[in-house]
Backbone as CSV, one residue per row, in Angstrom:
resi,resn,N_x,N_y,N_z,CA_x,CA_y,CA_z,C_x,C_y,C_z
1,MET,27.305,171.557,137.190,27.904,171.506,135.873,29.424,171.585,135.960
2,GLY,29.953,172.289,136.942,31.385,172.435,137.090,32.062,171.121,137.450
3,ALA,31.420,170.311,138.309,32.003,169.037,138.719,32.065,168.068,137.543
4,ILE,31.038,168.072,136.707,31.026,167.184,135.541,32.114,167.586,134.556
5,ALA,32.288,168.885,134.364,33.340,169.359,133.467,34.719,168.979,134.008
6,LEU,34.891,169.080,135.315,36.165,168.698,135.924,36.438,167.209,135.749
7,LEU,35.412,166.383,135.956,35.581,164.940,135.771,35.899,164.600,134.317
8,ASN,35.226,165.266,133.383,35.519,165.032,131.971,36.950,165.438,131.640
9,TYR,37.419,166.523,132.228,38.793,166.972,132.010,39.787,165.947,132.550
10,ILE,39.524,165.433,133.750,40.420,164.435,134.353,40.448,163.163,133.521
11,VAL,39.284,162.708,133.072,39.226,161.502,132.241,39.971,161.731,130.935
12,GLY,39.814,162.891,130.338,40.536,163.205,129.109,42.036,163.212,129.313
13,MET,42.466,163.779,130.437,43.895,163.800,130.732,44.434,162.378,130.927
14,LEU,43.677,161.550,131.641,44.113,160.165,131.847,44.181,159.399,130.532
15,LYS,43.208,159.636,129.664,43.221,158.960,128.370,44.411,159.400,127.539
16,SER,44.729,160.695,127.588,45.862,161.167,126.790,47.179,160.682,127.366
17,CYS,47.285,160.585,128.690,48.536,160.129,129.306,48.701,158.620,129.222
18,LEU,47.637,157.885,129.402,47.724,156.430,129.492,47.101,155.717,128.301
19,GLY,46.850,156.432,127.223,46.161,155.837,126.086,46.860,154.621,125.546
20,ASP,48.166,154.720,125.289,48.905,153.578,124.764,48.934,152.437,125.763
21,PHE,48.947,152.779,127.010,49.010,151.753,128.054,47.790,150.850,128.017
22,TYR,46.626,151.417,127.765,45.404,150.619,127.764,45.186,149.872,126.458
23,PHE,45.652,150.411,125.350,45.344,149.783,124.086,46.371,148.727,123.684
24,VAL,47.594,148.833,124.159,48.617,147.842,123.882,48.978,147.183,125.213
25,LEU,48.316,146.081,125.516,48.503,145.430,126.803,49.386,144.200,126.645
26,SER,50.649,144.374,126.935,51.552,143.230,126.963,51.514,142.646,128.373
27,ASP,52.147,141.506,128.554,52.162,140.871,129.872,52.865,141.739,130.908
28,ASP,53.939,142.406,130.494,54.663,143.272,131.424,53.800,144.442,131.870
29,ARG,53.082,145.024,130.938,52.235,146.167,131.291,51.079,145.757,132.186
30,ILE,50.547,144.586,131.969,49.464,144.096,132.826,49.979,143.902,134.247
31,LYS,51.167,143.313,134.389,51.747,143.106,135.714,52.021,144.432,136.406
32,ILE,52.547,145.402,135.656,52.806,146.727,136.228,51.507,147.372,136.668
33,PHE,50.487,147.276,135.820,49.195,147.876,136.146,48.597,147.241,137.397
34,LEU,48.694,145.914,137.526,48.157,145.240,138.703,48.910,145.628,139.964
35,GLU,50.221,145.802,139.867,50.995,146.247,141.024,50.632,147.669,141.417
36,ILE,50.435,148.533,140.431,50.032,149.912,140.720,48.667,149.930,141.395
37,MET,47.744,149.115,140.906,46.412,149.065,141.500,46.460,148.515,142.921
38,LYS,47.348,147.544,143.184,47.473,147.000,144.528,47.975,148.069,145.489
39,ILE,49.017,148.787,145.083,49.554,149.858,145.925,48.518,150.949,146.120
40,PHE,47.823,151.314,145.044,46.803,152.356,145.119,45.670,151.947,146.053
41,SER,45.256,150.693,146.006,44.168,150.258,146.885,44.609,150.281,148.342
42,TYR,45.872,149.934,148.622,46.369,150.015,149.994,46.417,151.463,150.482
43,ILE,46.821,152.370,149.609,46.851,153.793,149.973,45.443,154.294,150.266
44,ILE,44.482,153.912,149.444,43.090,154.333,149.661,42.556,153.755,150.962
45,ILE,42.866,152.501,151.257,42.398,151.892,152.510,42.993,152.628,153.711
46,ALA,44.274,152.986,153.643,44.891,153.739,154.738,44.235,155.112,154.896
47,PHE,43.935,155.760,153.784,43.257,157.060,153.822,41.864,156.934,154.427
48,VAL,41.142,155.874,154.068,39.793,155.656,154.595,39.835,155.385,156.096
49,VAL,40.816,154.597,156.536,40.946,154.317,157.974,41.226,155.620,158.730
50,ALA,42.065,156.481,158.162,42.331,157.777,158.798,41.057,158.625,158.879
51,LEU,40.239,158.596,157.841,38.975,159.341,157.877,38.002,158.741,158.883
52,ILE,38.010,157.424,159.036,37.144,156.801,160.051,37.564,157.261,161.442
53,VAL,38.869,157.300,161.697,39.356,157.775,162.995,38.953,159.231,163.209
54,LEU,39.066,160.041,162.177,38.646,161.440,162.279,37.159,161.547,162.610
55,ASN,36.337,160.737,161.964,34.897,160.777,162.234,34.571,160.256,163.629
56,ILE,35.336,159.303,164.125,35.104,158.803,165.485,35.364,159.909,166.503
57,THR,36.364,160.752,166.224,36.641,161.856,167.153,35.530,162.895,167.158
58,MET,34.713,162.915,166.114,33.612,163.878,166.037,32.354,163.392,166.759
59,LEU,32.341,162.138,167.199,31.148,161.587,167.838,30.949,162.166,169.234
60,ASP,29.708,162.494,169.532,29.308,162.886,170.883,28.438,161.749,171.399
61,PHE,28.972,160.959,172.316,28.286,159.751,172.751,27.064,160.037,173.619
62,ASN,26.915,161.257,174.101,25.704,161.621,174.846,24.533,161.886,173.906
63,ASN,24.808,162.493,172.768,23.777,162.767,171.751,24.255,162.158,170.435
64,LEU,24.142,160.859,170.336,24.747,160.148,169.222,24.038,160.390,167.890
65,PHE,22.739,160.618,167.928,21.971,160.754,166.684,21.505,162.182,166.461
66,GLN,22.301,163.162,166.885,21.943,164.564,166.693,23.157,165.341,166.218
67,GLY,22.936,166.262,165.313,23.970,167.197,164.885,25.145,166.536,164.195
68,ASP,26.345,166.954,164.619,27.571,166.461,163.991,27.793,164.968,164.227
69,SER,27.263,164.429,165.301,27.418,163.003,165.560,26.702,162.170,164.505
70,LEU,25.545,162.610,164.085,24.812,161.885,163.041,25.580,161.931,161.724
71,ILE,26.153,163.081,161.407,26.950,163.206,160.188,28.176,162.298,160.276
72,ALA,28.799,162.238,161.450,29.963,161.376,161.638,29.585,159.909,161.498
73,ILE,28.433,159.514,162.018,27.977,158.121,161.895,27.745,157.772,160.431
74,ILE,27.094,158.675,159.702,26.860,158.445,158.268,28.197,158.327,157.541
75,GLY,29.144,159.175,157.890,30.465,159.109,157.278,31.181,157.815,157.586
76,ILE,31.089,157.358,158.828,31.739,156.106,159.213,31.138,154.931,158.450
77,VAL,29.822,154.893,158.342,29.164,153.800,157.610,29.556,153.828,156.134
78,ALA,29.582,155.022,155.540,29.965,155.131,154.129,31.417,154.701,153.917
79,LEU,32.290,155.089,154.834,33.694,154.709,154.709,33.897,153.218,154.916
80,LEU,33.133,152.621,155.811,33.214,151.169,155.982,32.754,150.439,154.722
81,CYS,31.737,150.992,154.063,31.292,150.417,152.782,32.398,150.512,151.741
82,ALA,33.102,151.651,151.726,34.209,151.815,150.776,35.318,150.804,151.041
83,VAL,35.634,150.568,152.306,36.655,149.576,152.644,36.201,148.186,152.202
84,CYS,34.935,147.862,152.425,34.421,146.549,152.001,34.530,146.382,150.488
85,ILE,34.196,147.417,149.737,34.288,147.347,148.277,35.734,147.152,147.843
86,LEU,36.664,147.876,148.472,38.070,147.721,148.118,38.595,146.330,148.475
87,LEU,38.157,145.794,149.605,38.592,144.454,149.980,38.010,143.388,149.057
88,ILE,36.775,143.591,148.622,36.181,142.672,147.635,36.963,142.738,146.330
89,TYR,37.344,143.934,145.931,38.135,144.107,144.713,39.478,143.392,144.835
90,ARG,40.161,143.573,145.972,41.455,142.920,146.179,41.297,141.396,146.168
91,THR,40.251,140.894,146.808,40.015,139.449,146.833,39.750,138.916,145.428
92,SER,38.975,139.655,144.643,38.694,139.204,143.279,39.961,139.196,142.436
93,LYS,40.851,140.165,142.647,42.111,140.175,141.907,43.005,139.008,142.336
94,LEU,43.015,138.669,143.625,43.794,137.521,144.085,43.271,136.220,143.488
95,ILE,41.954,136.083,143.432,41.355,134.890,142.830,41.680,134.838,141.355
96,ASP,41.630,135.996,140.682,41.935,136.058,139.261,43.380,135.670,138.990
97,GLU,44.303,136.120,139.839,45.713,135.764,139.669,45.941,134.268,139.881
98,LYS,45.243,133.676,140.839,45.448,132.255,141.123,44.833,131.356,140.062
99,THR,43.791,131.819,139.387,43.164,130.992,138.361,43.891,131.071,137.029
100,LYS,44.787,132.034,136.871,45.526,132.137,135.601,46.704,131.209,135.561
């Protein structure tokens, strides 16, 4: 219940801070928003790559599917999925920009 309340609080704060930004979308604001999202996606990808490196250091290649190594493998796979989703998002935004 605490995590849901925290997420609701964060969403409420974002709505109060960025409310006008979302409801009045001029061309300048759209361009600014797309640039912010591009920078944010690059930051997230760099963070994910750092976490993948951290998980690789946790691997025990003698017992790859036991203990902390299994957790590290699951983490690496999940992080690779996150990178794929972010790259798909970036590609879709590039296609969207070129079709406009």
